[in-house]
PDB file with SEQRES, HELIX, SHEET and CRYST1 records, atoms N, CA, C and O in Angstrom:
SEQRES   1 A   37  MET ALA LYS VAL LEU VAL ARG PHE GLN GLN GLU VAL LEU          
SEQRES   2 A   37  LEU TRP ALA MET TYR LEU LYS LEU GLN ARG ASN TYR ILE          
SEQRES   3 A   37  ILE ASN ASN ARG GLY GLU THR ASN GLU PHE ILE                  
HELIX    1 AA1 ALA A    2  ARG A   30  1                                  29    
CRYST1    1.000    1.000    1.000  90.00  90.00  90.00 P 1           1          
ATOM      1  N   MET A   1      -1.974   3.724 -42.578  1.00  0.00           N  
ATOM      2  CA  MET A   1      -2.280   4.834 -41.673  1.00  0.00           C  
ATOM      3  C   MET A   1      -3.365   4.440 -40.664  1.00  0.00           C  
ATOM      4  O   MET A   1      -3.285   4.784 -39.484  1.00  0.00           O  
ATOM      5  N   ALA A   2      -4.362   3.727 -41.139  1.00  0.00           N  
ATOM      6  CA  ALA A   2      -5.450   3.305 -40.248  1.00  0.00           C  
ATOM      7  C   ALA A   2      -4.918   2.423 -39.113  1.00  0.00           C  
ATOM      8  O   ALA A   2      -5.345   2.538 -37.964  1.00  0.00           O  
ATOM      9  N   LYS A   3      -3.981   1.545 -39.462  1.00  0.00           N  
ATOM     10  CA  LYS A   3      -3.410   0.644 -38.443  1.00  0.00           C  
ATOM     11  C   LYS A   3      -2.715   1.452 -37.347  1.00  0.00           C  
ATOM     12  O   LYS A   3      -2.838   1.147 -36.161  1.00  0.00           O  
ATOM     13  N   VAL A   4      -1.997   2.467 -37.756  1.00  0.00           N  
ATOM     14  CA  VAL A   4      -1.278   3.301 -36.783  1.00  0.00           C  
ATOM     15  C   VAL A   4      -2.273   3.998 -35.860  1.00  0.00           C  
ATOM     16  O   VAL A   4      -2.058   4.079 -34.651  1.00  0.00           O  
ATOM     17  N   LEU A   5      -3.369   4.501 -36.442  1.00  0.00           N  
ATOM     18  CA  LEU A   5      -4.386   5.193 -35.643  1.00  0.00           C  
ATOM     19  C   LEU A   5      -5.021   4.249 -34.637  1.00  0.00           C  
ATOM     20  O   LEU A   5      -5.227   4.617 -33.480  1.00  0.00           O  
ATOM     21  N   VAL A   6      -5.333   3.035 -35.069  1.00  0.00           N  
ATOM     22  CA  VAL A   6      -5.953   2.046 -34.175  1.00  0.00           C  
ATOM     23  C   VAL A   6      -5.010   1.726 -33.033  1.00  0.00           C  
ATOM     24  O   VAL A   6      -5.420   1.648 -31.875  1.00  0.00           O  
ATOM     25  N   ARG A   7      -3.745   1.541 -33.368  1.00  0.00           N  
ATOM     26  CA  ARG A   7      -2.762   1.212 -32.332  1.00  0.00           C  
ATOM     27  C   ARG A   7      -2.615   2.363 -31.334  1.00  0.00           C  
ATOM     28  O   ARG A   7      -2.534   2.151 -30.124  1.00  0.00           O  
ATOM     29  N   PHE A   8      -2.582   3.580 -31.868  1.00  0.00           N  
ATOM     30  CA  PHE A   8      -2.469   4.764 -31.020  1.00  0.00           C  
ATOM     31  C   PHE A   8      -3.675   4.868 -30.097  1.00  0.00           C  
ATOM     32  O   PHE A   8      -3.535   5.180 -28.915  1.00  0.00           O  
ATOM     33  N   GLN A   9      -4.861   4.607 -30.642  1.00  0.00           N  
ATOM     34  CA  GLN A   9      -6.099   4.661 -29.862  1.00  0.00           C  
ATOM     35  C   GLN A   9      -6.056   3.646 -28.726  1.00  0.00           C  
ATOM     36  O   GLN A   9      -6.449   3.950 -27.600  1.00  0.00           O  
ATOM     37  N   GLN A  10      -5.576   2.441 -29.023  1.00  0.00           N  
ATOM     38  CA  GLN A  10      -5.498   1.389 -28.011  1.00  0.00           C  
ATOM     39  C   GLN A  10      -4.537   1.788 -26.891  1.00  0.00           C  
ATOM     40  O   GLN A  10      -4.808   1.540 -25.716  1.00  0.00           O  
ATOM     41  N   GLU A  11      -3.416   2.405 -27.259  1.00  0.00           N  
ATOM     42  CA  GLU A  11      -2.444   2.797 -26.238  1.00  0.00           C  
ATOM     43  C   GLU A  11      -3.004   3.893 -25.345  1.00  0.00           C  
ATOM     44  O   GLU A  11      -2.777   3.898 -24.136  1.00  0.00           O  
ATOM     45  N   VAL A  12      -3.738   4.824 -25.950  1.00  0.00           N  
ATOM     46  CA  VAL A  12      -4.355   5.895 -25.168  1.00  0.00           C  
ATOM     47  C   VAL A  12      -5.373   5.303 -24.205  1.00  0.00           C  
ATOM     48  O   VAL A  12      -5.467   5.719 -23.050  1.00  0.00           O  
ATOM     49  N   LEU A  13      -6.135   4.327 -24.691  1.00  0.00           N  
ATOM     50  CA  LEU A  13      -7.143   3.662 -23.860  1.00  0.00           C  
ATOM     51  C   LEU A  13      -6.468   2.967 -22.675  1.00  0.00           C  
ATOM     52  O   LEU A  13      -6.939   3.049 -21.540  1.00  0.00           O  
ATOM     53  N   LEU A  14      -5.352   2.281 -22.961  1.00  0.00           N  
ATOM     54  CA  LEU A  14      -4.629   1.582 -21.897  1.00  0.00           C  
ATOM     55  C   LEU A  14      -4.128   2.575 -20.851  1.00  0.00           C  
ATOM     56  O   LEU A  14      -4.215   2.325 -19.649  1.00  0.00           O  
ATOM     57  N   TRP A  15      -3.602   3.709 -21.328  1.00  0.00           N  
ATOM     58  CA  TRP A  15      -3.105   4.726 -20.403  1.00  0.00           C  
ATOM     59  C   TRP A  15      -4.222   5.268 -19.537  1.00  0.00           C  
ATOM     60  O   TRP A  15      -4.046   5.457 -18.333  1.00  0.00           O  
ATOM     61  N   ALA A  16      -5.384   5.521 -20.154  1.00  0.00           N  
ATOM     62  CA  ALA A  16      -6.528   6.054 -19.415  1.00  0.00           C  
ATOM     63  C   ALA A  16      -6.952   5.072 -18.324  1.00  0.00           C  
ATOM     64  O   ALA A  16      -7.222   5.469 -17.191  1.00  0.00           O  
ATOM     65  N   MET A  17      -7.006   3.787 -18.679  1.00  0.00           N  
ATOM     66  CA  MET A  17      -7.386   2.760 -17.709  1.00  0.00           C  
ATOM     67  C   MET A  17      -6.357   2.687 -16.582  1.00  0.00           C  
ATOM     68  O   MET A  17      -6.714   2.571 -15.410  1.00  0.00           O  
ATOM     69  N   TYR A  18      -5.075   2.755 -16.951  1.00  0.00           N  
ATOM     70  CA  TYR A  18      -4.003   2.671 -15.966  1.00  0.00           C  
ATOM     71  C   TYR A  18      -4.078   3.830 -14.978  1.00  0.00           C  
ATOM     72  O   TYR A  18      -3.954   3.638 -13.769  1.00  0.00           O  
ATOM     73  N   LEU A  19      -4.284   5.035 -15.509  1.00  0.00           N  
ATOM     74  CA  LEU A  19      -4.354   6.206 -14.641  1.00  0.00           C  
ATOM     75  C   LEU A  19      -5.569   6.140 -13.730  1.00  0.00           C  
ATOM     76  O   LEU A  19      -5.496   6.525 -12.564  1.00  0.00           O  
ATOM     77  N   LYS A  20      -6.700   5.646 -14.265  1.00  0.00           N  
ATOM     78  CA  LYS A  20      -7.910   5.532 -13.467  1.00  0.00           C  
ATOM     79  C   LYS A  20      -7.699   4.525 -12.336  1.00  0.00           C  
ATOM     80  O   LYS A  20      -8.104   4.765 -11.199  1.00  0.00           O  
ATOM     81  N   LEU A  21      -7.063   3.402 -12.657  1.00  0.00           N  
ATOM     82  CA  LEU A  21      -6.778   2.383 -11.643  1.00  0.00           C  
ATOM     83  C   LEU A  21      -5.871   2.956 -10.566  1.00  0.00           C  
ATOM     84  O   LEU A  21      -6.100   2.753  -9.373  1.00  0.00           O  
ATOM     85  N   GLN A  22      -4.839   3.674 -10.997  1.00  0.00           N  
ATOM     86  CA  GLN A  22      -3.876   4.239 -10.065  1.00  0.00           C  
ATOM     87  C   GLN A  22      -4.559   5.226  -9.127  1.00  0.00           C  
ATOM     88  O   GLN A  22      -4.309   5.226  -7.921  1.00  0.00           O  
ATOM     89  N   ARG A  23      -5.428   6.071  -9.693  1.00  0.00           N  
ATOM     90  CA  ARG A  23      -6.122   7.066  -8.881  1.00  0.00           C  
ATOM     91  C   ARG A  23      -7.044   6.392  -7.869  1.00  0.00           C  
ATOM     92  O   ARG A  23      -7.086   6.787  -6.704  1.00  0.00           O  
ATOM     93  N   ASN A  24      -7.775   5.383  -8.309  1.00  0.00           N  
ATOM     94  CA  ASN A  24      -8.680   4.656  -7.413  1.00  0.00           C  
ATOM     95  C   ASN A  24      -7.898   3.950  -6.313  1.00  0.00           C  
ATOM     96  O   ASN A  24      -8.336   3.897  -5.164  1.00  0.00           O  
ATOM     97  N   TYR A  25      -6.735   3.408  -6.674  1.00  0.00           N  
ATOM     98  CA  TYR A  25      -5.905   2.706  -5.694  1.00  0.00           C  
ATOM     99  C   TYR A  25      -5.440   3.668  -4.602  1.00  0.00           C  
ATOM    100  O   TYR A  25      -5.463   3.343  -3.415  1.00  0.00           O  
ATOM    101  N   ILE A  26      -5.019   4.859  -5.028  1.00  0.00           N  
ATOM    102  CA  ILE A  26      -4.553   5.865  -4.071  1.00  0.00           C  
ATOM    103  C   ILE A  26      -5.703   6.296  -3.168  1.00  0.00           C  
ATOM    104  O   ILE A  26      -5.529   6.427  -1.956  1.00  0.00           O  
ATOM    105  N   ILE A  27      -6.881   6.516  -3.757  1.00  0.00           N  
ATOM    106  CA  ILE A  27      -8.058   6.911  -2.977  1.00  0.00           C  
ATOM    107  C   ILE A  27      -8.403   5.805  -1.984  1.00  0.00           C  
ATOM    108  O   ILE A  27      -8.685   6.079  -0.818  1.00  0.00           O  
ATOM    109  N   ASN A  28      -8.380   4.544  -2.452  1.00  0.00           N  
ATOM    110  CA  ASN A  28      -8.703   3.413  -1.579  1.00  0.00           C  
ATOM    111  C   ASN A  28      -7.696   3.316  -0.436  1.00  0.00           C  
ATOM    112  O   ASN A  28      -8.062   2.976   0.689  1.00  0.00           O  
ATOM    113  N   ASN A  29      -6.442   3.610  -0.721  1.00  0.00           N  
ATOM    114  CA  ASN A  29      -5.406   3.538   0.303  1.00  0.00           C  
ATOM    115  C   ASN A  29      -5.651   4.554   1.406  1.00  0.00           C  
ATOM    116  O   ASN A  29      -5.330   4.301   2.567  1.00  0.00           O  
ATOM    117  N   ARG A  30      -6.215   5.698   1.055  1.00  0.00           N  
ATOM    118  CA  ARG A  30      -6.505   6.723   2.053  1.00  0.00           C  
ATOM    119  C   ARG A  30      -7.808   6.411   2.792  1.00  0.00           C  
ATOM    120  O   ARG A  30      -8.140   7.051   3.790  1.00  0.00           O  
ATOM    121  N   GLY A  31      -8.544   5.408   2.277  1.00  0.00           N  
ATOM    122  CA  GLY A  31      -9.776   4.986   2.935  1.00  0.00           C  
ATOM    123  C   GLY A  31     -10.927   5.953   2.756  1.00  0.00           C  
ATOM    124  O   GLY A  31     -11.855   5.956   3.565  1.00  0.00           O  
ATOM    125  N   GLU A  32     -10.891   6.775   1.715  1.00  0.00           N  
ATOM    126  CA  GLU A  32     -11.960   7.748   1.525  1.00  0.00           C  
ATOM    127  C   GLU A  32     -13.180   7.126   0.843  1.00  0.00           C  
ATOM    128  O   GLU A  32     -14.322   7.453   1.166  1.00  0.00           O  
ATOM    129  N   THR A  33     -12.921   6.238  -0.092  1.00  0.00           N  
ATOM    130  CA  THR A  33     -14.033   5.639  -0.820  1.00  0.00           C  
ATOM    131  C   THR A  33     -13.645   4.240  -1.278  1.00  0.00           C  
ATOM    132  O   THR A  33     -12.462   3.934  -1.432  1.00  0.00           O  
ATOM    133  N   ASN A  34     -14.631   3.405  -1.490  1.00  0.00           N  
ATOM    134  CA  ASN A  34     -14.379   2.036  -1.931  1.00  0.00           C  
ATOM    135  C   ASN A  34     -15.095   1.750  -3.237  1.00  0.00           C  
ATOM    136  O   ASN A  34     -15.440   0.604  -3.525  1.00  0.00           O  
ATOM    137  N   GLU A  35     -15.321   2.798  -4.034  1.00  0.00           N  
ATOM    138  CA  GLU A  35     -16.076   2.614  -5.262  1.00  0.00           C  
ATOM    139  C   GLU A  35     -15.282   1.771  -6.254  1.00  0.00           C  
ATOM    140  O   GLU A  35     -14.060   1.889  -6.348  1.00  0.00           O  
ATOM    141  N   PHE A  36     -15.990   0.920  -6.990  1.00  0.00           N  
ATOM    142  CA  PHE A  36     -15.352   0.070  -7.980  1.00  0.00           C  
ATOM    143  C   PHE A  36     -15.435   0.720  -9.354  1.00  0.00           C  
ATOM    144  O   PHE A  36     -16.271   1.588  -9.603  1.00  0.00           O  
ATOM    145  N   ILE A  37     -14.561   0.284 -10.222  1.00  0.00           N  
ATOM    146  CA  ILE A  37     -14.540   0.829 -11.581  1.00  0.00           C  
ATOM    147  C   ILE A  37     -15.701   0.243 -12.367  1.00  0.00           C  
ATOM    148  O   ILE A  37     -15.876   0.566 -13.542  1.00  0.00           O  
TER     149      ILE A  37                                                      
END                                                                             
């Protein structure tokens, strides 16, 4: 059970990072901000 939880946590983390990158990329494309992660 612990292994499943760890794996689930890692996938959620990856999704969060992916969404953050995507949002920053879209913002950068509009030229509103150039903040880095």
